[in-house]
C-alpha positions as CSV (number, residue, x, y, z in Angstrom):
1,M,121.7,-99.6,-241.1
2,Y,122.5,-96.7,-243.4
3,L,123.9,-94.2,-240.8
4,D,127.2,-94.7,-238.9
5,L,126.2,-93.5,-235.5
6,D,129.4,-94.7,-234.0
7,R,131.3,-92.4,-236.3
8,L,129.1,-89.4,-235.3
9,R,129.6,-90.2,-231.6
10,A,133.4,-90.4,-232.1
11,T,133.6,-87.0,-233.8
12,P,134.7,-84.2,-231.5
13,L,132.3,-81.3,-231.0
14,C,133.7,-78.0,-232.2
15,R,132.6,-75.0,-230.1
16,D,134.3,-72.1,-231.9
17,P,132.5,-70.0,-233.1
18,F,129.4,-72.2,-232.5
19,D,128.7,-75.8,-231.7
20,F,129.1,-78.0,-234.8
21,I,130.4,-81.3,-236.1
22,V,131.5,-82.5,-239.5
23,V,131.2,-86.3,-240.0
24,D,132.8,-87.9,-243.1
25,N,131.2,-91.1,-244.3
26,F,128.2,-90.7,-242.1
27,I,126.3,-92.9,-244.6
28,R,128.0,-96.3,-244.7
29,A,130.1,-96.5,-247.9
30,E,128.4,-99.6,-249.2
31,R,125.0,-97.8,-249.0
32,V,126.0,-94.6,-250.7
33,P,125.6,-95.6,-254.4
34,A,122.1,-96.9,-254.0
35,V,120.9,-94.0,-251.9
36,V,122.4,-91.4,-254.3
37,A,120.7,-93.2,-257.2
38,D,117.4,-93.1,-255.3
39,F,117.5,-89.4,-254.6
40,P,114.1,-87.9,-255.7
41,A,114.1,-86.1,-259.0
42,L,113.3,-82.6,-257.9
43,G,113.6,-81.1,-261.3
44,R,114.2,-77.5,-260.3
45,H,115.8,-75.1,-257.9
46,G,114.3,-74.7,-254.4
47,S,113.9,-76.4,-251.0
48,F,111.1,-79.1,-250.9
49,P,109.7,-81.0,-248.0
50,L,110.2,-84.8,-248.2
51,E,106.5,-85.3,-247.7
52,L,105.8,-84.0,-251.3
53,F,107.6,-86.9,-252.9
54,T,107.1,-90.7,-253.2
55,C,110.5,-92.1,-252.4
56,G,112.1,-95.3,-253.5
57,T,113.0,-98.0,-251.1
58,E,116.6,-97.0,-250.4
59,F,115.8,-93.3,-249.9
60,A,112.8,-94.0,-247.7
61,A,114.8,-96.3,-245.5
62,L,117.5,-93.6,-245.1
63,A,114.8,-91.0,-244.2
64,A,113.3,-93.4,-241.6
65,E,116.7,-93.7,-239.9
66,L,117.2,-89.9,-240.0
67,T,113.9,-89.3,-238.0
68,A,114.3,-92.3,-235.7
69,A,115.2,-92.3,-232.0
70,P,118.8,-93.6,-232.2
71,L,120.0,-90.6,-234.2
72,R,118.0,-88.2,-232.0
73,R,119.7,-89.6,-228.9
74,A,123.2,-89.4,-230.5
75,I,122.6,-85.7,-231.4
76,E,121.2,-85.0,-227.9
77,E,124.4,-86.5,-226.4
78,K,126.7,-84.7,-228.7
79,F,125.1,-81.2,-228.2
80,A,123.9,-81.7,-224.6
81,L,120.3,-81.1,-225.6
82,D,116.9,-82.6,-224.8
83,L,115.1,-83.1,-228.1
84,N,112.5,-85.5,-226.8
85,G,109.1,-84.5,-228.2
86,R,110.6,-82.0,-230.7
87,P,109.3,-82.5,-234.2
88,T,111.6,-83.2,-237.1
89,M,111.4,-81.8,-240.6
90,I,113.2,-83.1,-243.7
91,T,113.7,-80.8,-246.8
92,L,115.5,-81.6,-250.0
93,R,117.6,-79.5,-252.4
94,G,118.7,-80.6,-255.8
95,Y,119.9,-77.5,-257.6
96,S,121.6,-74.1,-256.9
97,D,120.7,-71.0,-258.9
98,G,123.7,-68.9,-257.9
99,K,121.8,-67.1,-255.2
100,D,121.9,-69.9,-252.6
101,G,124.6,-69.9,-250.1
102,R,124.2,-66.3,-248.8
103,I,125.3,-66.0,-245.2
104,H,122.6,-66.9,-242.6
105,T,122.2,-68.6,-239.2
106,D,118.9,-70.5,-239.9
107,S,115.6,-69.4,-238.3
108,E,115.0,-69.4,-234.6
109,T,112.4,-72.1,-234.9
110,K,115.2,-74.6,-235.7
111,I,117.1,-76.1,-232.8
112,V,119.6,-78.3,-234.6
113,T,120.3,-78.5,-238.3
114,L,121.8,-81.6,-239.9
115,L,122.9,-81.4,-243.5
116,L,123.6,-84.6,-245.4
117,Y,125.1,-84.3,-248.9
118,M,124.2,-86.4,-251.9
119,N,126.7,-85.5,-254.6
120,Q,128.9,-88.4,-255.9
121,T,131.9,-86.0,-256.5
122,W,132.7,-82.4,-255.9
123,D,135.7,-80.8,-257.5
124,E,134.9,-77.1,-257.7
125,A,135.5,-74.4,-255.1
126,A,132.0,-73.0,-255.3
127,G,129.2,-74.8,-253.3
128,R,131.4,-75.9,-250.5
129,L,129.7,-75.1,-247.2
130,R,131.7,-72.7,-245.0
131,L,131.1,-72.4,-241.3
132,L,131.9,-68.8,-240.5
133,R,133.3,-66.7,-237.7
134,R,131.2,-63.7,-238.6
135,G,128.1,-62.8,-240.6
136,D,129.6,-60.5,-243.2
137,D,132.6,-62.4,-244.6
138,L,132.5,-65.7,-246.5
139,G,136.3,-65.7,-246.4
140,D,136.5,-65.9,-242.6
141,Y,135.7,-69.5,-242.0
142,V,136.7,-72.2,-239.5
143,A,135.7,-75.2,-241.7
144,E,134.9,-75.8,-245.4
145,V,133.0,-78.9,-246.3
146,P,132.7,-80.3,-249.9
147,P,129.1,-81.5,-250.4
148,V,130.2,-85.1,-251.2
149,A,127.8,-88.0,-250.8
150,G,127.7,-89.3,-247.2
151,T,129.2,-86.2,-245.6
152,A,127.2,-84.7,-242.8
153,V,127.3,-81.4,-241.0
154,A,125.3,-80.8,-237.8
155,F,125.2,-77.6,-235.8
156,R,123.2,-76.1,-232.9
157,R,121.4,-73.1,-234.2
158,S,122.3,-69.8,-232.5
159,A,122.7,-66.1,-233.2
160,S,126.3,-66.8,-234.3
161,S,125.7,-70.0,-236.4
162,F,126.7,-68.2,-239.6
163,H,127.2,-70.4,-242.7
164,G,127.1,-70.1,-246.4
165,H,129.0,-71.0,-249.6
166,L,130.4,-69.4,-252.7
167,P,127.8,-69.0,-255.5
168,H,127.2,-72.2,-257.5
169,V,124.9,-72.9,-260.4
170,G,123.8,-76.4,-261.2
171,Q,123.2,-79.6,-259.4
172,R,123.9,-79.6,-255.6
173,R,121.9,-82.2,-253.8
174,S,121.4,-82.3,-250.1
175,I,119.1,-83.4,-247.3
176,Q,118.3,-81.0,-244.5
177,L,117.1,-82.5,-241.3
178,N,115.9,-80.1,-238.5
179,W,114.7,-80.6,-235.0
180,V,112.3,-77.7,-234.6
181,T,110.5,-76.0,-231.7
182,D,107.0,-77.3,-232.3
183,A,104.6,-79.0,-234.7
184,R,103.3,-75.6,-235.9
185,V,106.6,-75.0,-237.6
186,V,106.3,-78.2,-239.7
187,R,102.7,-77.4,-240.7
188,R,103.6,-73.8,-241.7
189,E,106.6,-74.9,-243.8
190,L,104.5,-77.6,-245.6
191,R,101.8,-75.0,-246.4
192,R,104.4,-72.6,-247.7
193,H,106.2,-75.1,-249.9
194,R,103.0,-76.5,-251.3
195,W,101.8,-73.0,-252.2
196,S,105.2,-72.2,-253.8
197,A,105.1,-75.5,-255.8
198,R,101.7,-74.5,-257.2
199,L,102.9,-71.1,-258.3
200,K,106.0,-72.6,-260.0
201,A,103.8,-75.1,-261.8
202,L,101.7,-72.2,-263.1
203,N,104.8,-70.3,-264.1
204,P,107.7,-72.7,-264.6
205,L,109.9,-70.0,-266.1
206,G,109.4,-67.6,-263.2
């Protein structure tokens, strides 16, 4: 097992200003070094569907647990939701370009977002995820989460699920798992990312 579901279940749900949890050491400590070392080499800024990569053994095993029924049931119980039959989508980020982190709520097609960080250490103030009380002030936050390997943040998407971070340039690795409304969302995102990847390959400096 890679994920500590008991730790997730024991973490209290915060409801103000929206439903969220922060789970330290969600990846079991003995598994973290191998999973971090196995993170796919993305090579550039952007968000990329997991399906675009051939993963190593460790990372593939972690991804399998993220999309398996035990985690779904734990999330359902925590957020009092029925996610049975809802598709999942995993995207990866490896770098920030200074423009990431602008305040947003996530799209309405996303039901629950789970962010799982993959950075061995994090000492700087920039790049720490802030869960916000409002949509126009990064300084008005209820929680600030350093993106350290093994730390997870999960929240129920809503009109008030504002989050963001101070601008950071450089490596900032994360896995984003979403339960989405229907399979069309997954197909659309895959098409969009594949088209974007083709454009970037034609113009790598763009």
